[in-house]
N, C-alpha and C positions, 0 to 999 in steps of 0.2 A: 729349303726355306728354314730360316732360323727364327724361332719365336720364344718369347718369355711368357711364362704363366705367372701371374702376379696377383697377390691377395694376401690377407693376413693369415697368421698361423691357423690351421684347421679349416681353411676355406675349401679344401678339396683339390689343391694344386697337384699333388702327387697322383691322385686318382685320375684326373683328367690328362696329365702328362703321360701316364702309362697307356691310357686309351689311345692317345695320339700316336704314341710309339707303335702300338700294336696295329693300328689302322694305316699309318702313313710310312712307317719304317724309319722315322727320325728318332734317334736315341734320346731317351730321357736322361738329361744330365742333372741329377739331383744332388745338390751340394749337401743336403741333409744325409742322404745315403752314403755319399763319399766320406763325409766327416764321421758318420757312425762306423764305417768300415775302418777308418783310421783309429777310432777309439777301441774297437774290438781287437785290433791288432796288438794293442798294448804298447805301442811305440811311444817315444817321448812326445812326438807331435800329437798322438792320440790322447795321451794323458792331459796335455795342455788344452786341447780342444774340449775334452770332457769337463774340466773345471770351469771353463768359460761358458759352455752351454748349460751346465747345471745351475749357474747363476741366472740364466735367461738372457745373457749378453750375446752379442755377435762375435764370431771368430774374426780376427783381424784380416783386412783386405788382402794383404800380400800372401797369406796362407791360402785363402779361398781362390784367388786369381791363379795362383800357381797350380792348384789342383784342377781347376777348370781348363786352363790352357793345355795341360798335359793330356787330359781326357779328350778334348776337342780335336787334338792332333791325330787321333786314331782313325783308321779308314772308314768306320761305320758312320762317321759324321760328314762324309763327303757331300751328301745331298741335303744336309741340314741337321738341326738338333732342337730339342725342346729344353730350354733352360728353366729348371724348377728350383725355386729358392735362391736364385741368383739372376741379376744383381739385386742387392738390398739397399745400396746407397748410390748417390750420384757418382762419387769417385769410382765405385765398382762398375757402374754403367759406362763411364768414360773409358775405364781400363778394358772392359769387354769390347766396346766399339773399336778401340785401338788394336786389340788382339785380332778381331775379325777383319779389320781394314788391312792389316798386314797379310792376310790370307785372301784379300780381295772379296770379302764377304761383309754382311751387315745383319743387324736385327731387322727382320721384315715385318713382324707383328708382335704386339704385346696384348695378351689376353688378361684383362682385369676381372677377377672373380669378386663381385661385390657381395658382401655378406653383412649380417647383423651380429655385432660383438656379443650381445647377450645370448644369442642362439649358439654361437661358437662355444661359450663357456658351458652352456647346457649340454652340447655335444660331448665335450671332454668329460663332464660329470657322468653322462650316460655311458660312455665307453668304459669308464672306471667301474661303474656298477656292473655292466655286462661281462667284463673280464675278471671281476673280483679284485681289481687293483690296477694301478697305473700300468700301461703297457710299455711306457718308456719313463726314464727318470724325469724328463721334462713334461710329462703328460699329466698335469694336474692344474686345477683352476688358478691357483696363485701364480704359478710360473707362466700360465697362459696370459694372465693379466699383465705381467711384466713384459712378456713378449709382444703383446698388443701395443703397449705404450712405446716400446722400442720401434715397432713397425710404424706407428703413426709419426714418430719423431724423425726416423732415419729413412724409411722406405717409401712412405706415401708421396714424398716430393718427386719420386720417379714418374708419377703420373703426369706431372707437368713437363718433366724432361722429355718423355716419350710422346706426350700429347703435342708438344711443340713440333715434333717430327711427323705428326699425323699417323702415328703407328698404333694407337690404343683402341681396342674394341672392348667395351664394357659388357659383361655377361652377368645375369642374375645368378649368383652362386648359391642362393637359397632354394632354387628350383630343384626338382628331382634330378638325379645324376644323368638320366637319359636325355632330359631336356637341356641340361647344361652342355652335354656332349654334342647335341644337335646344333645348338647356338654357336659353339666353338667351331664346328665343322663349317657352318655357313660363313663365319668370319674368315676362316682360312681360305675357303673357296673364293671369297670375294677378293682376296689379295693375290691368290694363285690358283686359278681354276684347275680342277682335277684332270 
């Protein structure tokens, strides 16, 4: 099964994708982690991505799609994958659909983690307090506000795109982690019984 975890920055997509990976064996394909690895490598691509992300902007589609296609081709994705942080735009969703169709696959389910923006900003502020500073360069309230604006402009329309395909399951992302995990498992089981 191929599924997308969808929601604004800080909604818990990475946490839930990791849980699904651990329980179901579908690898978490996190564009954020893949991009951070490119940045850590110090490569030209990494430096370019860092400058874009530090502004709170999205990395261009062709870079992200290439990274995803290369990762999805690995053997551990044979039974499916969890797309975390991708797609973020309609063109990316169409490119993902095309890439999967060439492999006779498709997106089976989109999990929308619905959250409150003000609570997300408080979460970032709390993380900064608890860690004594931002854990990542983009982990601060002002950058989060920029990222939320970008999300609503570019990414939220994906709900309509996937909704028209009857693939969206909306989950209360403000619930405790264990409750969110349980609701996601029920949505997955409804699409593909264990």
